mmCIF file of the N, C-alpha and C atoms, coordinates in Angstrom:
data_MODEL
# 
_entry.id   MODEL 
# 
loop_
_atom_site.group_PDB 
_atom_site.id 
_atom_site.type_symbol 
_atom_site.label_atom_id 
_atom_site.label_alt_id 
_atom_site.label_comp_id 
_atom_site.label_asym_id 
_atom_site.label_entity_id 
_atom_site.label_seq_id 
_atom_site.pdbx_PDB_ins_code 
_atom_site.Cartn_x 
_atom_site.Cartn_y 
_atom_site.Cartn_z 
_atom_site.occupancy 
_atom_site.B_iso_or_equiv 
_atom_site.pdbx_formal_charge 
_atom_site.auth_seq_id 
_atom_site.auth_comp_id 
_atom_site.auth_asym_id 
_atom_site.auth_atom_id 
_atom_site.pdbx_PDB_model_num 
ATOM 1   N N  . MET A 1 1  ? 98.227  92.529  90.040  1.00 0.00 ? 1  MET A N  1 
ATOM 2   C CA . MET A 1 1  ? 98.846  93.465  90.148  1.00 0.00 ? 1  MET A CA 1 
ATOM 3   C C  . MET A 1 1  ? 99.380  93.932  91.803  1.00 0.00 ? 1  MET A C  1 
ATOM 4   N N  . ALA A 1 2  ? 97.581  93.617  92.442  1.00 0.00 ? 2  ALA A N  1 
ATOM 5   C CA . ALA A 1 2  ? 97.310  94.116  93.487  1.00 0.00 ? 2  ALA A CA 1 
ATOM 6   C C  . ALA A 1 2  ? 98.481  93.601  94.764  1.00 0.00 ? 2  ALA A C  1 
ATOM 7   N N  . ASP A 1 3  ? 99.237  92.406  94.657  1.00 0.00 ? 3  ASP A N  1 
ATOM 8   C CA . ASP A 1 3  ? 100.162 91.856  95.664  1.00 0.00 ? 3  ASP A CA 1 
ATOM 9   C C  . ASP A 1 3  ? 101.495 92.328  95.345  1.00 0.00 ? 3  ASP A C  1 
ATOM 10  N N  . SER A 1 4  ? 101.517 93.046  94.171  1.00 0.00 ? 4  SER A N  1 
ATOM 11  C CA . SER A 1 4  ? 103.040 93.531  93.806  1.00 0.00 ? 4  SER A CA 1 
ATOM 12  C C  . SER A 1 4  ? 103.537 94.899  93.746  1.00 0.00 ? 4  SER A C  1 
ATOM 13  N N  . PHE A 1 5  ? 102.673 95.575  94.923  1.00 0.00 ? 5  PHE A N  1 
ATOM 14  C CA . PHE A 1 5  ? 103.248 96.809  95.050  1.00 0.00 ? 5  PHE A CA 1 
ATOM 15  C C  . PHE A 1 5  ? 104.511 97.115  95.549  1.00 0.00 ? 5  PHE A C  1 
ATOM 16  N N  . LYS A 1 6  ? 105.162 98.143  95.545  1.00 0.00 ? 6  LYS A N  1 
ATOM 17  C CA . LYS A 1 6  ? 106.678 98.327  96.218  1.00 0.00 ? 6  LYS A CA 1 
ATOM 18  C C  . LYS A 1 6  ? 106.819 99.453  96.205  1.00 0.00 ? 6  LYS A C  1 
ATOM 19  N N  . THR A 1 7  ? 107.757 99.880  97.788  1.00 0.00 ? 7  THR A N  1 
ATOM 20  C CA . THR A 1 7  ? 107.663 101.248 98.013  1.00 0.00 ? 7  THR A CA 1 
ATOM 21  C C  . THR A 1 7  ? 108.010 102.072 96.966  1.00 0.00 ? 7  THR A C  1 
ATOM 22  N N  . GLY A 1 8  ? 107.318 103.261 96.890  1.00 0.00 ? 8  GLY A N  1 
ATOM 23  C CA . GLY A 1 8  ? 107.223 104.326 96.049  1.00 0.00 ? 8  GLY A CA 1 
ATOM 24  C C  . GLY A 1 8  ? 106.323 104.121 94.930  1.00 0.00 ? 8  GLY A C  1 
ATOM 25  N N  . ASP A 1 9  ? 105.520 103.055 94.672  1.00 0.00 ? 9  ASP A N  1 
ATOM 26  C CA . ASP A 1 9  ? 104.525 103.020 93.568  1.00 0.00 ? 9  ASP A CA 1 
ATOM 27  C C  . ASP A 1 9  ? 103.566 103.873 94.159  1.00 0.00 ? 9  ASP A C  1 
ATOM 28  N N  . VAL A 1 10 ? 102.927 104.487 93.088  1.00 0.00 ? 10 VAL A N  1 
ATOM 29  C CA . VAL A 1 10 ? 101.910 105.423 93.420  1.00 0.00 ? 10 VAL A CA 1 
ATOM 30  C C  . VAL A 1 10 ? 100.373 104.530 93.123  1.00 0.00 ? 10 VAL A C  1 
ATOM 31  N N  . VAL A 1 11 ? 99.996  104.807 94.168  1.00 0.00 ? 11 VAL A N  1 
ATOM 32  C CA . VAL A 1 11 ? 98.401  103.828 94.253  1.00 0.00 ? 11 VAL A CA 1 
ATOM 33  C C  . VAL A 1 11 ? 97.120  105.105 94.514  1.00 0.00 ? 11 VAL A C  1 
ATOM 34  N N  . LYS A 1 12 ? 95.663  104.314 94.319  1.00 0.00 ? 12 LYS A N  1 
ATOM 35  C CA . LYS A 1 12 ? 95.076  104.926 94.700  1.00 0.00 ? 12 LYS A CA 1 
ATOM 36  C C  . LYS A 1 12 ? 93.887  103.771 95.143  1.00 0.00 ? 12 LYS A C  1 
ATOM 37  N N  . LEU A 1 13 ? 93.054  104.498 96.033  1.00 0.00 ? 13 LEU A N  1 
ATOM 38  C CA . LEU A 1 13 ? 91.914  103.341 96.470  1.00 0.00 ? 13 LEU A CA 1 
ATOM 39  C C  . LEU A 1 13 ? 90.974  102.862 95.363  1.00 0.00 ? 13 LEU A C  1 
ATOM 40  N N  . LYS A 1 14 ? 90.265  102.068 95.187  1.00 0.00 ? 14 LYS A N  1 
ATOM 41  C CA . LYS A 1 14 ? 89.442  101.525 93.909  1.00 0.00 ? 14 LYS A CA 1 
ATOM 42  C C  . LYS A 1 14 ? 88.368  102.488 94.014  1.00 0.00 ? 14 LYS A C  1 
ATOM 43  N N  . SER A 1 15 ? 87.746  102.886 95.155  1.00 0.00 ? 15 SER A N  1 
ATOM 44  C CA . SER A 1 15 ? 86.747  103.961 95.382  1.00 0.00 ? 15 SER A CA 1 
ATOM 45  C C  . SER A 1 15 ? 86.904  104.891 95.095  1.00 0.00 ? 15 SER A C  1 
ATOM 46  N N  . GLY A 1 16 ? 87.996  105.431 95.102  1.00 0.00 ? 16 GLY A N  1 
ATOM 47  C CA . GLY A 1 16 ? 88.578  106.851 94.440  1.00 0.00 ? 16 GLY A CA 1 
ATOM 48  C C  . GLY A 1 16 ? 89.413  107.672 95.772  1.00 0.00 ? 16 GLY A C  1 
ATOM 49  N N  . GLY A 1 17 ? 89.464  108.597 95.721  1.00 0.00 ? 17 GLY A N  1 
ATOM 50  C CA . GLY A 1 17 ? 90.414  109.570 96.624  1.00 0.00 ? 17 GLY A CA 1 
ATOM 51  C C  . GLY A 1 17 ? 91.771  110.085 96.101  1.00 0.00 ? 17 GLY A C  1 
ATOM 52  N N  . PRO A 1 18 ? 92.696  110.352 97.007  1.00 0.00 ? 18 PRO A N  1 
ATOM 53  C CA . PRO A 1 18 ? 94.023  111.086 96.426  1.00 0.00 ? 18 PRO A CA 1 
ATOM 54  C C  . PRO A 1 18 ? 95.019  109.820 95.805  1.00 0.00 ? 18 PRO A C  1 
ATOM 55  N N  . ASN A 1 19 ? 95.991  110.510 95.250  1.00 0.00 ? 19 ASN A N  1 
ATOM 56  C CA . ASN A 1 19 ? 97.192  109.629 94.931  1.00 0.00 ? 19 ASN A CA 1 
ATOM 57  C C  . ASN A 1 19 ? 97.668  109.193 95.998  1.00 0.00 ? 19 ASN A C  1 
ATOM 58  N N  . MET A 1 20 ? 98.339  108.220 96.506  1.00 0.00 ? 20 MET A N  1 
ATOM 59  C CA . MET A 1 20 ? 98.955  107.893 97.476  1.00 0.00 ? 20 MET A CA 1 
ATOM 60  C C  . MET A 1 20 ? 100.243 107.123 97.052  1.00 0.00 ? 20 MET A C  1 
ATOM 61  N N  . THR A 1 21 ? 101.161 107.022 97.871  1.00 0.00 ? 21 THR A N  1 
ATOM 62  C CA . THR A 1 21 ? 102.604 106.733 97.658  1.00 0.00 ? 21 THR A CA 1 
ATOM 63  C C  . THR A 1 21 ? 102.622 105.576 98.777  1.00 0.00 ? 21 THR A C  1 
ATOM 64  N N  . ILE A 1 22 ? 103.129 103.981 98.388  1.00 0.00 ? 22 ILE A N  1 
ATOM 65  C CA . ILE A 1 22 ? 103.512 103.398 99.348  1.00 0.00 ? 22 ILE A CA 1 
ATOM 66  C C  . ILE A 1 22 ? 104.663 103.321 99.916  1.00 0.00 ? 22 ILE A C  1 
ATOM 67  N N  . ASN A 1 23 ? 104.556 103.349 101.054 1.00 0.00 ? 23 ASN A N  1 
ATOM 68  C CA . ASN A 1 23 ? 105.545 103.333 102.050 1.00 0.00 ? 23 ASN A CA 1 
ATOM 69  C C  . ASN A 1 23 ? 106.296 102.222 102.545 1.00 0.00 ? 23 ASN A C  1 
ATOM 70  N N  . ASP A 1 24 ? 105.466 101.202 102.702 1.00 0.00 ? 24 ASP A N  1 
ATOM 71  C CA . ASP A 1 24 ? 105.987 100.101 103.397 1.00 0.00 ? 24 ASP A CA 1 
ATOM 72  C C  . ASP A 1 24 ? 104.658 98.494  103.499 1.00 0.00 ? 24 ASP A C  1 
ATOM 73  N N  . HIS A 1 25 ? 105.376 97.829  103.507 1.00 0.00 ? 25 HIS A N  1 
ATOM 74  C CA . HIS A 1 25 ? 104.620 96.654  103.032 1.00 0.00 ? 25 HIS A CA 1 
ATOM 75  C C  . HIS A 1 25 ? 104.542 95.672  104.454 1.00 0.00 ? 25 HIS A C  1 
ATOM 76  N N  . ALA A 1 26 ? 103.530 95.505  105.192 1.00 0.00 ? 26 ALA A N  1 
ATOM 77  C CA . ALA A 1 26 ? 103.424 94.847  106.545 1.00 0.00 ? 26 ALA A CA 1 
ATOM 78  C C  . ALA A 1 26 ? 103.613 93.311  106.431 1.00 0.00 ? 26 ALA A C  1 
ATOM 79  N N  . ALA A 1 27 ? 104.011 92.510  107.335 1.00 0.00 ? 27 ALA A N  1 
ATOM 80  C CA . ALA A 1 27 ? 103.827 91.197  107.470 1.00 0.00 ? 27 ALA A CA 1 
ATOM 81  C C  . ALA A 1 27 ? 102.321 90.675  107.714 1.00 0.00 ? 27 ALA A C  1 
ATOM 82  N N  . SER A 1 28 ? 101.580 91.545  107.758 1.00 0.00 ? 28 SER A N  1 
ATOM 83  C CA . SER A 1 28 ? 100.149 91.256  107.750 1.00 0.00 ? 28 SER A CA 1 
ATOM 84  C C  . SER A 1 28 ? 99.620  91.280  106.394 1.00 0.00 ? 28 SER A C  1 
ATOM 85  N N  . GLY A 1 29 ? 100.174 92.245  105.296 1.00 0.00 ? 29 GLY A N  1 
ATOM 86  C CA . GLY A 1 29 ? 99.756  91.865  103.986 1.00 0.00 ? 29 GLY A CA 1 
ATOM 87  C C  . GLY A 1 29 ? 98.985  93.173  103.726 1.00 0.00 ? 29 GLY A C  1 
ATOM 88  N N  . MET A 1 30 ? 99.190  94.299  104.942 1.00 0.00 ? 30 MET A N  1 
ATOM 89  C CA . MET A 1 30 ? 98.523  95.429  104.574 1.00 0.00 ? 30 MET A CA 1 
ATOM 90  C C  . MET A 1 30 ? 99.712  96.525  103.950 1.00 0.00 ? 30 MET A C  1 
ATOM 91  N N  . TYR A 1 31 ? 99.503  97.280  103.389 1.00 0.00 ? 31 TYR A N  1 
ATOM 92  C CA . TYR A 1 31 ? 99.964  98.358  102.588 1.00 0.00 ? 31 TYR A CA 1 
ATOM 93  C C  . TYR A 1 31 ? 100.314 99.623  103.473 1.00 0.00 ? 31 TYR A C  1 
ATOM 94  N N  . LEU A 1 32 ? 101.185 100.380 103.864 1.00 0.00 ? 32 LEU A N  1 
ATOM 95  C CA . LEU A 1 32 ? 101.332 101.534 104.515 1.00 0.00 ? 32 LEU A CA 1 
ATOM 96  C C  . LEU A 1 32 ? 101.257 102.444 103.370 1.00 0.00 ? 32 LEU A C  1 
ATOM 97  N N  . CYS A 1 33 ? 100.526 103.543 103.325 1.00 0.00 ? 33 CYS A N  1 
ATOM 98  C CA . CYS A 1 33 ? 100.191 104.540 102.113 1.00 0.00 ? 33 CYS A CA 1 
ATOM 99  C C  . CYS A 1 33 ? 100.510 106.085 103.056 1.00 0.00 ? 33 CYS A C  1 
ATOM 100 N N  . ASN A 1 34 ? 101.204 106.893 101.937 1.00 0.00 ? 34 ASN A N  1 
ATOM 101 C CA . ASN A 1 34 ? 101.093 108.047 102.214 1.00 0.00 ? 34 ASN A CA 1 
ATOM 102 C C  . ASN A 1 34 ? 100.334 109.229 101.556 1.00 0.00 ? 34 ASN A C  1 
ATOM 103 N N  . TRP A 1 35 ? 99.966  110.239 101.784 1.00 0.00 ? 35 TRP A N  1 
ATOM 104 C CA . TRP A 1 35 ? 99.600  111.148 100.841 1.00 0.00 ? 35 TRP A CA 1 
ATOM 105 C C  . TRP A 1 35 ? 99.367  112.407 101.526 1.00 0.00 ? 35 TRP A C  1 
ATOM 106 N N  . PHE A 1 36 ? 98.867  113.716 101.123 1.00 0.00 ? 36 PHE A N  1 
ATOM 107 C CA . PHE A 1 36 ? 98.687  114.885 101.293 1.00 0.00 ? 36 PHE A CA 1 
ATOM 108 C C  . PHE A 1 36 ? 97.267  115.392 101.328 1.00 0.00 ? 36 PHE A C  1 
ATOM 109 N N  . ASN A 1 37 ? 96.920  115.929 102.539 1.00 0.00 ? 37 ASN A N  1 
ATOM 110 C CA . ASN A 1 37 ? 95.502  116.731 102.159 1.00 0.00 ? 37 ASN A CA 1 
ATOM 111 C C  . ASN A 1 37 ? 95.899  117.954 102.155 1.00 0.00 ? 37 ASN A C  1 
ATOM 112 N N  . ARG A 1 38 ? 95.018  118.928 101.241 1.00 0.00 ? 38 ARG A N  1 
ATOM 113 C CA . ARG A 1 38 ? 95.651  120.307 101.354 1.00 0.00 ? 38 ARG A CA 1 
ATOM 114 C C  . ARG A 1 38 ? 94.012  121.116 101.691 1.00 0.00 ? 38 ARG A C  1 
ATOM 115 N N  . GLU A 1 39 ? 94.508  122.454 102.313 1.00 0.00 ? 39 GLU A N  1 
ATOM 116 C CA . GLU A 1 39 ? 93.687  123.173 102.939 1.00 0.00 ? 39 GLU A CA 1 
ATOM 117 C C  . GLU A 1 39 ? 94.060  124.605 102.593 1.00 0.00 ? 39 GLU A C  1 
ATOM 118 N N  . GLY A 1 40 ? 93.566  125.153 101.451 1.00 0.00 ? 40 GLY A N  1 
ATOM 119 C CA . GLY A 1 40 ? 94.023  126.614 101.144 1.00 0.00 ? 40 GLY A CA 1 
ATOM 120 C C  . GLY A 1 40 ? 95.644  126.194 101.039 1.00 0.00 ? 40 GLY A C  1 
ATOM 121 N N  . ASP A 1 41 ? 96.545  126.933 101.715 1.00 0.00 ? 41 ASP A N  1 
ATOM 122 C CA . ASP A 1 41 ? 98.103  126.905 101.495 1.00 0.00 ? 41 ASP A CA 1 
ATOM 123 C C  . ASP A 1 41 ? 98.700  125.951 102.439 1.00 0.00 ? 41 ASP A C  1 
ATOM 124 N N  . ILE A 1 42 ? 97.788  125.137 103.146 1.00 0.00 ? 42 ILE A N  1 
ATOM 125 C CA . ILE A 1 42 ? 98.335  124.139 103.966 1.00 0.00 ? 42 ILE A CA 1 
ATOM 126 C C  . ILE A 1 42 ? 98.492  123.073 103.639 1.00 0.00 ? 42 ILE A C  1 
ATOM 127 N N  . TRP A 1 43 ? 99.328  122.250 103.714 1.00 0.00 ? 43 TRP A N  1 
ATOM 128 C CA . TRP A 1 43 ? 99.340  120.650 103.123 1.00 0.00 ? 43 TRP A CA 1 
ATOM 129 C C  . TRP A 1 43 ? 99.829  119.967 104.092 1.00 0.00 ? 43 TRP A C  1 
ATOM 130 N N  . THR A 1 44 ? 98.911  118.893 104.489 1.00 0.00 ? 44 THR A N  1 
ATOM 131 C CA . THR A 1 44 ? 99.062  117.875 105.949 1.00 0.00 ? 44 THR A CA 1 
ATOM 132 C C  . THR A 1 44 ? 99.397  116.655 105.499 1.00 0.00 ? 44 THR A C  1 
ATOM 133 N N  . PRO A 1 45 ? 100.387 116.111 105.905 1.00 0.00 ? 45 PRO A N  1 
ATOM 134 C CA . PRO A 1 45 ? 100.604 114.698 105.479 1.00 0.00 ? 45 PRO A CA 1 
ATOM 135 C C  . PRO A 1 45 ? 99.690  113.770 106.284 1.00 0.00 ? 45 PRO A C  1 
ATOM 136 N N  . GLN A 1 46 ? 99.508  112.760 105.625 1.00 0.00 ? 46 GLN A N  1 
ATOM 137 C CA . GLN A 1 46 ? 98.230  111.358 106.225 1.00 0.00 ? 46 GLN A CA 1 
ATOM 138 C C  . GLN A 1 46 ? 99.220  110.511 106.026 1.00 0.00 ? 46 GLN A C  1 
ATOM 139 N N  . HIS A 1 47 ? 98.346  109.377 106.549 1.00 0.00 ? 47 HIS A N  1 
ATOM 140 C CA . HIS A 1 47 ? 99.111  107.947 106.262 1.00 0.00 ? 47 HIS A CA 1 
ATOM 141 C C  . HIS A 1 47 ? 97.952  106.802 106.807 1.00 0.00 ? 47 HIS A C  1 
ATOM 142 N N  . ALA A 1 48 ? 97.845  105.600 106.256 1.00 0.00 ? 48 ALA A N  1 
ATOM 143 C CA . ALA A 1 48 ? 96.957  104.773 106.782 1.00 0.00 ? 48 ALA A CA 1 
ATOM 144 C C  . ALA A 1 48 ? 97.497  103.645 105.992 1.00 0.00 ? 48 ALA A C  1 
ATOM 145 N N  . ALA A 1 49 ? 97.041  102.372 106.456 1.00 0.00 ? 49 ALA A N  1 
ATOM 146 C CA . ALA A 1 49 ? 97.133  101.093 105.881 1.00 0.00 ? 49 ALA A CA 1 
ATOM 147 C C  . ALA A 1 49 ? 95.737  100.662 105.483 1.00 0.00 ? 49 ALA A C  1 
ATOM 148 N N  . PHE A 1 50 ? 96.122  99.747  103.973 1.00 0.00 ? 50 PHE A N  1 
ATOM 149 C CA . PHE A 1 50 ? 95.069  99.106  103.009 1.00 0.00 ? 50 PHE A CA 1 
ATOM 150 C C  . PHE A 1 50 ? 95.363  97.659  102.859 1.00 0.00 ? 50 PHE A C  1 
ATOM 151 N N  . LYS A 1 51 ? 94.337  96.835  102.640 1.00 0.00 ? 51 LYS A N  1 
ATOM 152 C CA . LYS A 1 51 ? 94.709  95.912  102.111 1.00 0.00 ? 51 LYS A CA 1 
ATOM 153 C C  . LYS A 1 51 ? 94.755  95.867  100.605 1.00 0.00 ? 51 LYS A C  1 
ATOM 154 N N  . PRO A 1 52 ? 95.467  95.216  99.746  1.00 0.00 ? 52 PRO A N  1 
ATOM 155 C CA . PRO A 1 52 ? 96.111  95.074  98.649  1.00 0.00 ? 52 PRO A CA 1 
ATOM 156 C C  . PRO A 1 52 ? 94.881  94.979  97.659  1.00 0.00 ? 52 PRO A C  1 
ATOM 157 N N  . ASP A 1 53 ? 93.720  94.537  98.127  1.00 0.00 ? 53 ASP A N  1 
ATOM 158 C CA . ASP A 1 53 ? 92.392  94.226  97.331  1.00 0.00 ? 53 ASP A CA 1 
ATOM 159 C C  . ASP A 1 53 ? 91.909  95.536  97.092  1.00 0.00 ? 53 ASP A C  1 
ATOM 160 N N  . GLN A 1 54 ? 92.227  96.401  98.212  1.00 0.00 ? 54 GLN A N  1 
ATOM 161 C CA . GLN A 1 54 ? 91.542  97.795  97.774  1.00 0.00 ? 54 GLN A CA 1 
ATOM 162 C C  . GLN A 1 54 ? 92.303  98.759  96.946  1.00 0.00 ? 54 GLN A C  1 
ATOM 163 N N  . LEU A 1 55 ? 93.392  98.649  96.472  1.00 0.00 ? 55 LEU A N  1 
ATOM 164 C CA . LEU A 1 55 ? 94.317  99.382  96.016  1.00 0.00 ? 55 LEU A CA 1 
ATOM 165 C C  . LEU A 1 55 ? 94.684  99.256  94.461  1.00 0.00 ? 55 LEU A C  1 
ATOM 166 N N  . ILE A 1 56 ? 94.630  100.149 93.619  1.00 0.00 ? 56 ILE A N  1 
ATOM 167 C CA . ILE A 1 56 ? 94.974  100.289 92.264  1.00 0.00 ? 56 ILE A CA 1 
ATOM 168 C C  . ILE A 1 56 ? 96.143  101.057 91.790  1.00 0.00 ? 56 ILE A C  1 
ATOM 169 N N  . ALA A 1 57 ? 96.648  100.612 91.051  1.00 0.00 ? 57 ALA A N  1 
ATOM 170 C CA . ALA A 1 57 ? 98.144  101.398 90.450  1.00 0.00 ? 57 ALA A CA 1 
ATOM 171 C C  . ALA A 1 57 ? 97.715  102.684 89.679  1.00 0.00 ? 57 ALA A C  1 
ATOM 172 N N  . VAL A 1 58 ? 98.244  103.779 89.963  1.00 0.00 ? 58 VAL A N  1 
ATOM 173 C CA . VAL A 1 58 ? 98.156  104.883 89.250  1.00 0.00 ? 58 VAL A CA 1 
ATOM 174 C C  . VAL A 1 58 ? 98.767  104.778 87.838  1.00 0.00 ? 58 VAL A C  1 
ATOM 175 N N  . ASP A 1 59 ? 97.982  105.050 87.061  1.00 0.00 ? 59 ASP A N  1 
ATOM 176 C CA . ASP A 1 59 ? 98.947  105.405 85.478  1.00 0.00 ? 59 ASP A CA 1 
ATOM 177 C C  . ASP A 1 59 ? 99.522  106.575 85.561  1.00 0.00 ? 59 ASP A C  1 
ATOM 178 N N  . ARG A 1 60 ? 100.840 106.849 85.688  1.00 0.00 ? 60 ARG A N  1 
ATOM 179 C CA . ARG A 1 60 ? 101.871 108.194 85.776  1.00 0.00 ? 60 ARG A CA 1 
ATOM 180 C C  . ARG A 1 60 ? 102.049 108.783 84.434  1.00 0.00 ? 60 ARG A C  1 
ATOM 181 N N  . SER A 1 61 ? 101.802 107.753 83.149  1.00 0.00 ? 61 SER A N  1 
ATOM 182 C CA . SER A 1 61 ? 102.244 108.180 81.969  1.00 0.00 ? 61 SER A CA 1 
ATOM 183 C C  . SER A 1 61 ? 101.390 109.547 81.660  1.00 0.00 ? 61 SER A C  1 
ATOM 184 N N  . GLN A 1 62 ? 100.271 109.853 82.021  1.00 0.00 ? 62 GLN A N  1 
ATOM 185 C CA . GLN A 1 62 ? 99.098  110.653 81.611  1.00 0.00 ? 62 GLN A CA 1 
ATOM 186 C C  . GLN A 1 62 ? 99.568  111.773 81.810  1.00 0.00 ? 62 GLN A C  1 
# 
């Protein structure tokens, strides 16, 4: 599944961390992901690119 993520898929790092949304797939093979950090009532948008082998799909049915 690692190479079949598409825009809008919810993923997280295999090592843990917040749920992230796939925003784009770069020609380099990296996936651009977006998520929010929360401090009190303030939500701050974040983004970073990850290799497909670093990501796993989040089971949204739970």
